[in-house]
Each structure stands twice: as structure tokens, then as C-alpha cells.
GUMAR-795957 format. One line per field, with one value per residue (C-alpha): residue number from 1; x, y, z; residue in three letters. Coordinates in nm, 3 decimals. Example, Ala and Ser with C-alpha at 12.3 -4.5 7.8 and 13.67 -1.06 7.14 Angstrom:
REM residues 2
nr: [1;2];
u: [1.230;1.367];
v: [-0.450;-0.106];
w: [0.780;0.714];
rest: [ALA;SER];
END
This chain:
REM residues 375
nr: [1;2;3;4;5;6;7;8;9;10;11;12;13;14;15;16;17;18;19;20;21;22;23;24;25;26;27;28;29;30;31;32;33;34;35;36;37;38;39;40;41;42;43;44;45;46;47;48;49;50;51;52;53;54;55;56;57;58;59;60;61;62;63;64;65;66;67;68;69;70;71;72;73;74;75;76;77;78;79;80;81;82;83;84;85;86;87;88;89;90;91;92;93;94;95;96;97;98;99;100;101;102;103;104;105;106;107;108;109;110;111;112;113;114;115;116;117;118;119;120;121;122;123;124;125;126;127;128;129;130;131;132;133;134;135;136;137;138;139;140;141;142;143;144;145;146;147;148;149;150;151;152;153;154;155;156;157;158;159;160;161;162;163;164;165;166;167;168;169;170;171;172;173;174;175;176;177;178;179;180;181;182;183;184;185;186;187;188;189;190;191;192;193;194;195;196;197;198;199;200;201;202;203;204;205;206;207;208;209;210;211;212;213;214;215;216;217;218;219;220;221;222;223;224;225;226;227;228;229;230;231;232;233;234;235;236;237;238;239;240;241;242;243;244;245;246;247;248;249;250;251;252;253;254;255;256;257;258;259;260;261;262;263;264;265;266;267;268;269;270;271;272;273;274;275;276;277;278;279;280;281;282;283;284;285;286;287;288;289;290;291;292;293;294;295;296;297;298;299;300;301;302;303;304;305;306;307;308;309;310;311;312;313;314;315;316;317;318;319;320;321;322;323;324;325;326;327;328;329;330;331;332;333;334;335;336;337;338;339;340;341;342;343;344;345;346;347;348;349;350;351;352;353;354;355;356;357;358;359;360;361;362;363;364;365;366;367;368;369;370;371;372;373;374;375];
u: [0.000;0.281;0.462;0.141;0.061;0.421;0.412;0.088;0.260;0.592;0.446;0.289;0.582;0.837;0.620;0.546;0.911;1.033;0.767;0.819;1.198;1.215;1.019;1.223;1.549;1.482;1.404;1.720;1.945;1.850;2.114;2.380;2.231;2.417;2.747;2.649;2.584;2.917;3.116;3.063;3.101;2.782;2.937;3.022;2.673;2.512;2.747;2.659;2.286;2.304;2.462;2.133;1.928;1.995;1.874;1.559;1.488;1.470;1.124;0.999;1.048;0.830;0.557;0.579;0.559;0.252;0.060;0.173;0.029;-0.295;-0.331;-0.246;-0.479;-0.760;-0.724;-0.736;-1.041;-1.231;-1.169;-1.300;-0.970;-0.941;-1.285;-1.194;-0.878;-1.079;-1.333;-1.047;-0.962;-0.683;-0.698;-0.639;-0.316;-0.195;-0.267;-0.071;0.245;0.368;0.327;0.533;0.808;0.825;0.812;1.108;1.303;1.239;1.331;1.666;1.736;1.652;1.911;2.173;2.072;2.069;2.400;2.606;2.475;2.321;2.620;2.855;2.656;2.627;2.997;3.108;2.870;2.993;3.355;3.281;3.087;3.381;3.619;3.404;3.361;3.722;3.934;3.984;4.106;3.745;3.594;3.414;3.423;3.095;3.076;2.882;2.876;3.086;3.253;3.375;3.697;3.751;3.644;3.737;3.845;3.608;3.654;3.445;3.461;3.287;3.292;3.423;3.541;3.465;3.824;3.789;3.976;3.853;3.789;3.741;3.890;3.865;4.008;3.953;4.142;4.044;4.155;4.378;4.135;4.423;4.571;4.302;4.439;4.255;4.379;4.234;4.322;4.191;4.225;4.352;4.287;4.231;4.483;4.571;4.937;5.119;5.189;4.824;4.574;4.701;4.533;4.727;4.640;4.755;4.750;4.630;4.721;4.749;4.604;4.699;4.556;4.740;4.468;4.696;4.900;4.605;4.817;4.724;4.990;4.934;5.148;5.090;5.183;5.174;5.175;5.100;5.049;4.852;4.905;4.556;4.640;4.694;4.317;4.235;4.096;4.313;4.097;4.138;3.987;3.611;3.368;3.145;2.775;2.568;2.396;2.736;2.866;2.892;2.772;3.105;3.133;2.788;2.855;3.203;3.229;3.564;3.629;3.616;3.443;3.199;3.120;3.044;2.824;2.628;2.629;2.248;2.215;2.458;2.260;1.933;2.076;2.168;1.821;1.659;1.850;1.752;1.384;1.297;1.304;1.073;0.793;0.789;0.606;0.361;0.275;0.229;-0.031;-0.209;-0.244;-0.380;-0.610;-0.762;-0.881;-0.929;-1.140;-1.515;-1.734;-1.688;-1.912;-1.920;-2.024;-1.781;-1.513;-1.372;-1.405;-1.185;-0.931;-0.913;-0.887;-0.597;-0.421;-0.451;-0.338;-0.027;0.073;0.011;0.228;0.519;0.468;0.464;0.789;0.956;0.839;0.971;1.305;1.342;1.264;1.473;1.801;1.693;1.468;1.644;1.347;1.159;1.394;1.168;0.874;1.074;1.079;0.733;0.549;0.620;0.592;0.251;0.128;0.237;0.071;-0.264;-0.280;-0.160;-0.454;-0.692;-0.532;-0.567;-0.943;-0.970;-1.117;-0.934;-1.220;-1.368;-1.291;-1.517;-1.477;-1.228;-1.460;-1.722;-1.489;-1.518;-1.892;-1.929;-1.725;-1.918;-2.255;-2.151;-2.082;-2.455;-2.459];
v: [0.000;0.239;0.178;0.221;0.561;0.678;0.578;0.774;1.079;1.047;1.086;1.433;1.534;1.467;1.620;1.942;1.973;1.950;2.192;2.461;2.428;2.431;2.755;2.937;2.788;2.914;3.265;3.270;3.130;3.414;3.629;3.405;3.399;3.716;3.558;3.244;3.451;3.627;3.305;3.136;2.756;2.552;2.330;2.634;2.777;2.452;2.431;2.785;2.729;2.399;2.593;2.786;2.472;2.419;2.769;2.712;2.364;2.487;2.630;2.433;2.106;2.232;2.344;2.018;1.810;2.000;1.992;1.634;1.527;1.716;1.567;1.209;1.196;1.366;1.104;0.823;0.991;1.045;0.685;0.560;0.391;0.580;0.469;0.108;0.145;0.304;0.022;-0.228;-0.081;0.158;0.487;0.822;0.849;0.519;0.650;0.965;0.774;0.700;1.068;1.150;0.912;1.094;1.429;1.336;1.223;1.557;1.738;1.556;1.639;2.004;2.011;1.880;2.148;2.427;2.350;2.206;2.241;2.590;2.770;2.590;2.705;3.064;3.077;2.953;3.189;3.486;3.401;3.380;3.707;3.881;3.732;3.852;4.195;4.254;4.050;4.196;3.859;3.741;4.048;3.987;4.304;4.363;4.540;4.862;4.913;5.127;4.867;4.988;4.812;5.014;5.343;5.606;5.355;5.294;5.077;5.093;4.830;4.902;4.547;4.197;3.980;3.609;3.536;3.739;4.044;4.379;4.661;5.030;5.052;5.342;5.335;5.640;5.669;5.961;5.827;6.133;6.418;6.659;6.431;6.223;5.983;5.843;5.548;5.493;5.209;5.048;4.697;4.500;4.220;4.160;3.892;3.714;3.665;3.523;3.880;3.978;4.098;4.313;4.523;4.493;4.771;4.837;5.145;5.408;5.703;5.808;6.147;6.301;6.628;6.831;7.058;7.271;7.361;7.350;7.123;6.824;6.563;6.304;5.996;5.780;5.413;5.099;4.864;4.946;4.719;4.856;4.686;4.689;4.475;4.811;4.866;4.551;4.586;4.426;4.183;4.144;3.921;3.941;3.922;3.616;3.687;3.485;3.277;3.168;3.035;2.675;2.562;2.613;2.964;3.049;2.905;3.055;3.357;3.533;3.845;4.145;4.481;4.353;4.045;4.244;4.478;4.188;3.946;3.950;3.857;3.568;3.437;3.481;3.280;2.996;2.990;3.001;2.695;2.505;2.604;2.591;2.208;2.178;2.321;1.997;1.820;2.108;2.112;1.735;1.756;2.052;1.851;1.545;1.754;1.913;1.568;1.371;1.615;1.569;1.278;1.081;1.204;1.179;1.540;1.803;1.887;2.193;2.413;2.206;2.136;2.505;2.602;2.361;2.489;2.852;2.765;2.586;2.871;3.131;2.931;2.937;3.309;3.370;3.175;3.385;3.708;3.598;3.498;3.835;4.025;3.812;3.972;4.316;4.199;3.927;3.912;3.722;3.422;3.228;3.285;3.125;2.797;2.820;2.877;2.541;2.346;2.492;2.456;2.091;2.019;2.173;2.019;1.679;1.680;1.762;1.514;1.233;1.284;1.523;1.867;2.173;2.261;1.918;1.560;1.269;0.928;0.721;0.420;0.607;0.727;0.426;0.403;0.773;0.751;0.454;0.610;0.921;0.720;0.694;1.062];
w: [0.000;0.091;-0.237;-0.435;-0.283;-0.324;-0.693;-0.734;-0.584;-0.772;-1.121;-1.067;-0.844;-1.119;-1.392;-1.199;-1.091;-1.451;-1.574;-1.309;-1.303;-1.683;-1.714;-1.447;-1.576;-1.928;-1.803;-1.590;-1.864;-2.101;-1.931;-2.087;-2.439;-2.541;-2.444;-2.636;-2.949;-2.904;-2.903;-2.567;-2.618;-2.592;-2.323;-2.109;-2.161;-2.045;-1.746;-1.639;-1.673;-1.481;-1.192;-1.168;-1.102;-0.727;-0.641;-0.848;-0.712;-0.353;-0.416;-0.718;-0.528;-0.244;-0.482;-0.678;-0.362;-0.248;-0.576;-0.643;-0.306;-0.369;-0.717;-0.617;-0.314;-0.504;-0.778;-0.519;-0.365;-0.691;-0.799;-0.461;-0.377;-0.051;0.071;-0.006;0.201;0.483;0.466;0.489;0.828;0.734;0.920;0.761;0.957;0.808;0.458;0.533;0.628;0.272;0.189;0.498;0.383;0.051;0.230;0.452;0.143;-0.028;0.295;0.310;-0.054;0.013;0.292;0.047;-0.203;0.057;0.226;-0.063;-0.419;-0.406;-0.247;-0.485;-0.789;-0.665;-0.581;-0.923;-1.104;-0.900;-0.976;-1.348;-1.344;-1.176;-1.432;-1.722;-1.569;-1.467;-1.705;-2.052;-2.172;-2.167;-2.334;-2.662;-2.873;-3.056;-3.387;-3.423;-3.045;-2.812;-2.588;-2.248;-2.150;-1.834;-1.684;-1.942;-2.210;-2.502;-2.811;-3.128;-3.404;-3.732;-3.862;-3.797;-4.085;-4.111;-4.005;-3.687;-3.814;-3.685;-3.933;-3.861;-3.512;-3.268;-2.915;-2.697;-2.367;-2.146;-1.809;-1.791;-1.869;-1.941;-2.210;-2.386;-2.647;-2.948;-3.158;-3.505;-3.741;-4.056;-3.921;-3.627;-3.380;-3.011;-2.905;-2.582;-2.489;-2.189;-2.081;-2.105;-2.367;-2.655;-2.922;-3.250;-3.496;-3.855;-4.080;-3.840;-3.625;-3.262;-3.163;-2.831;-2.705;-2.441;-2.312;-2.097;-2.408;-2.648;-2.867;-3.083;-3.165;-3.440;-3.491;-3.800;-3.786;-3.998;-3.699;-3.338;-3.039;-2.747;-2.411;-2.261;-1.959;-1.785;-1.809;-1.613;-1.265;-1.004;-0.818;-0.446;-0.183;-0.226;0.062;0.035;0.023;0.275;0.004;-0.134;0.199;0.311;0.654;0.830;0.684;0.819;1.162;1.200;0.967;0.930;1.131;0.898;0.870;0.607;0.813;1.127;0.924;0.771;1.064;1.094;0.726;0.771;1.069;0.877;0.586;0.822;0.977;0.633;0.516;0.830;0.819;0.447;0.411;0.714;0.502;0.303;0.587;0.636;0.266;0.260;0.538;0.376;0.055;0.238;0.458;0.148;0.038;0.360;0.562;0.571;0.469;0.150;-0.131;-0.507;-0.536;-0.651;-0.395;-0.570;-0.261;-0.020;-0.295;-0.388;-0.020;0.027;-0.288;-0.180;0.174;0.048;-0.182;0.089;0.332;0.086;0.023;0.400;0.432;0.161;0.327;0.666;0.513;0.342;0.664;0.901;0.791;0.909;1.195;1.401;1.641;1.368;1.403;1.648;1.413;1.131;1.323;1.479;1.148;0.973;1.301;1.393;1.034;1.030;1.366;1.268;0.921;1.050;1.293;1.009;0.766;1.023;1.033;1.327;1.348;1.482;1.720;1.798;1.704;1.608;1.770;1.575;1.565;1.365;1.088;0.858;0.898;0.833;0.515;0.382;0.460;0.274;-0.042;-0.102;-0.191];
rest: [MET;ASN;ARG;TYR;ILE;ILE;ARG;GLN;MET;LEU;ALA;PRO;LEU;ILE;PHE;ILE;THR;PHE;ALA;LEU;THR;GLY;VAL;ILE;TRP;LEU;SER;GLN;SER;LEU;LYS;PHE;VAL;GLU;LYS;LEU;ILE;ASN;GLY;LEU;PRO;ILE;SER;THR;PHE;LEU;TYR;LEU;THR;VAL;LEU;LEU;LEU;PRO;GLY;ILE;LEU;LYS;TYR;THR;LEU;LEU;LEU;SER;LEU;PHE;PHE;GLY;THR;LEU;PHE;ALA;PHE;ASN;LYS;LEU;TYR;SER;GLU;SER;GLU;LEU;VAL;VAL;MET;TRP;ALA;ALA;GLY;LEU;SER;LYS;TRP;ALA;LEU;ALA;LYS;PRO;ALA;MET;TYR;LEU;GLY;PHE;SER;VAL;MET;LEU;PHE;LEU;TYR;ILE;ILE;SER;PHE;VAL;LEU;SER;PRO;TYR;GLY;ILE;ARG;VAL;LEU;ASP;GLU;LEU;ARG;VAL;GLU;TRP;ARG;GLU;SER;LEU;ALA;SER;VAL;VAL;LEU;ARG;GLU;GLY;VAL;PHE;ASN;THR;LEU;ALA;ARG;GLY;VAL;THR;VAL;TYR;ILE;ARG;GLU;LYS;SER;SER;THR;GLY;GLU;LEU;LEU;GLY;ILE;LEU;VAL;HIS;ASP;GLU;ARG;ASP;PRO;THR;LYS;PRO;VAL;THR;TYR;MET;ALA;GLU;GLN;GLY;ALA;PHE;VAL;LYS;THR;GLU;SER;GLY;PRO;ARG;PHE;VAL;MET;LYS;LYS;GLY;ASN;LEU;GLN;GLU;VAL;LYS;LYS;ASP;LEU;ALA;LYS;LEU;SER;ILE;LEU;TYR;PHE;ASP;ASP;TYR;THR;LEU;ASP;ILE;SER;GLN;PHE;GLU;LYS;LYS;GLY;GLY;VAL;ARG;TRP;LEU;GLU;PRO;ASN;ALA;ARG;TYR;LEU;ASN;GLU;LEU;LEU;TRP;PRO;GLU;ASP;SER;VAL;ASP;THR;ARG;ARG;ASN;LEU;ASN;LYS;ILE;LYS;ALA;GLU;LEU;HIS;GLN;ARG;ILE;VAL;LEU;PRO;LEU;TYR;ALA;ILE;SER;LEU;ILE;PHE;ILE;GLY;ILE;ALA;GLY;VAL;ASN;THR;GLY;GLU;PHE;THR;ARG;ARG;SER;ARG;ILE;LYS;PRO;ILE;LEU;THR;ALA;ALA;VAL;SER;GLY;VAL;LEU;LEU;ILE;VAL;LEU;ALA;MET;VAL;LEU;PHE;SER;LEU;ALA;GLY;SER;ALA;PRO;TRP;LEU;THR;PRO;ILE;LEU;TYR;VAL;THR;PRO;ILE;VAL;ALA;ALA;ALA;ILE;THR;ALA;HIS;LEU;ALA;SER;GLY;GLY;ASN;PHE;PHE;ARG;SER;LYS;PRO;ALA;ALA;SER;ASN;SER;ALA;THR;MET;LEU;SER;GLY;SER;ALA;ASP];
END
């Protein structure tokens, strides 16, 4: 019986997870499409987008577990399989156990995602973003667009040939406002060397303006190599954001000015990772309660199903609101833990056949369900 109910739940759980994750994943991966068009290898593009999945799965798995439970138990209810199980002597609590087993499995997987996979993905993505932003060796120059290599340094390329040669080049360097320099060339190339990136230009000129002397100097050249490694930003030790930290880095953060300033956010991140998977059990019970409460009837049960669906979604929204506020309001921390525990206790009572205000005798449950089938 346990395996049968779990199989009934797994099918919608997997389908909904793929559907929700796929939609969000596609929208998130669009930020890398421009780099793909500009020459980013397909394998690198897929690797980067896969790194987004753990952060997405944290919430899509919860939603999928909830709606999968609601769908599976409603199907068992509508096909009268539940009433047969009740008539065979199985209590509502016994029927909820396989769902709990699946819920605990999802909860364990969410802990692995929260403490291992998600921070790893965020950390790698952040490192790559910094490399793209600060390293000129990874810059892809686009034609017909003013490309900013560094503050005060702009490059314009009129056209790119099929061989990768750059035509109609303009490099304007105004880092020194008193002596702006402009390089113009008919053709050239952006190359990477062991010493750093270089801009090789042919058949052009160098124009330097000395504003204090009101003088323009022009130097014509056939070949000119511009060392642009000087434009690169020198990266230093970056402060790790709370969502990119592993468990040990959340429990024992380094002592620094940034850490002391953001200590509440670090603590809130730790509490969020501990609490979020607990909602799996609450959502399981909400889904079962939406089907199991009340007498068995063949009439439409849209109202209890819709009430359960809205309740589950609102619980997840409440969790997200509490998580977002906890960083600036540490006094909310106890509420973070109380919310899923209280929700699980109330809905477990309802899912097991009880009522929040009064309970019916356990012996009358089966008879009540069978008598209601005449409706």
C-alpha cells in the first residue's frame, strides 16, 4: 500500500518539478544567451545554466511536492480507492504515512541542495561574473557598439570579418582628462598573450591632445600594439555573500568589517537553510487535509481542494516574506521555526481525520465515510 501511494505521488511530483523548473530555468538562462551569441562555447553555456538549477529547485520542489500530493490523493479519492482502504480498516493516519516518507526524502534532498549544491553554484557563477567583468582577456568586442573596457576607455569596431579580423577601429582613452588619447586604425585584432591581452592595430594614427598647451599631436603608424592589460581591474579578496557560503562559513564567519556589518544577514541565511526544508512536511499535510477532511461524497469537492491549494501557496509566500525580513529583523527568528511546526501540527490533525475545534470518535470514521458514499 505504501509503495502504491508513493508511486501515485511520484508521477505528478516529477512532472510538476520538470515543468516549473524548466520555465524558471529558461528565463534565468536568457542572461547568458548574449554571451552564447558572441562566441561562448555551448558546453560552457550549459554548465553555467546547470549551476542555476539548485537555487531554483529549492522552491519548485516544495511546490511540486505540495501539488503532487494534492493531485495524487484527489485522484485516489475520486476513484473511490481511498474509501476502499478506509473500509479495509486503514486509518487516515496510516494512509498519510507514505506521503510522509516521501516528504522526509524531499526534505533531506533540500538540505543537500541548501548546504552544498546551491552555495557551490552561486559561488562559481559569482567568480565567473567577476572574471568577465574585470578581465579583458574574456571580453568579446561587438561590432557597431561602443565597448567599455575600463572606466574612461572605449573601443568601437565598425565590422568583424569572417576570419575574426577587426575593421574600422577606434580606441579612446580619457583616463587622464588633461591628455586624452585616441587610436584609429583600418584593421587590427584583439589577441591574448602570456603577458596579457594586446590590441594589434595596422594602418592608423594616434592622436593626443594636451589641453593645458592647447596642442594636438598626431602619430601615424603601420603597426601598433597597445598593451591593454593596464586597463584591467586588479581583483582582491572578495567578501562572500551569505547565500554563497557553506555551513562552516555560516557558523564561523571570518572576522572582517563587512562580516560584522552583515552578521544578521549571515545568521538569517543559516536559519533560512535550516527552516525551508521543514515546510515539506507542512505542505504534505495541507495537501492530504484538502482531500481527507469531511465525509466521502461523489459530489464536486472543488471548494476544499481550492482552499488547500490557496493555503499551500500562501504558506510558501509567507515563508519567503519571513526569510526576506529576518536579515533586518532578528526578532523574527523564532517565528521562522514556529510557522512550519505549527502549520504541520494543525494540518496533521486535520489530515488524520480530526477537526481543529472538535474531534469525532475514531470508531465512527469508517462508517461515516461509507454512509456518505450513497450521496
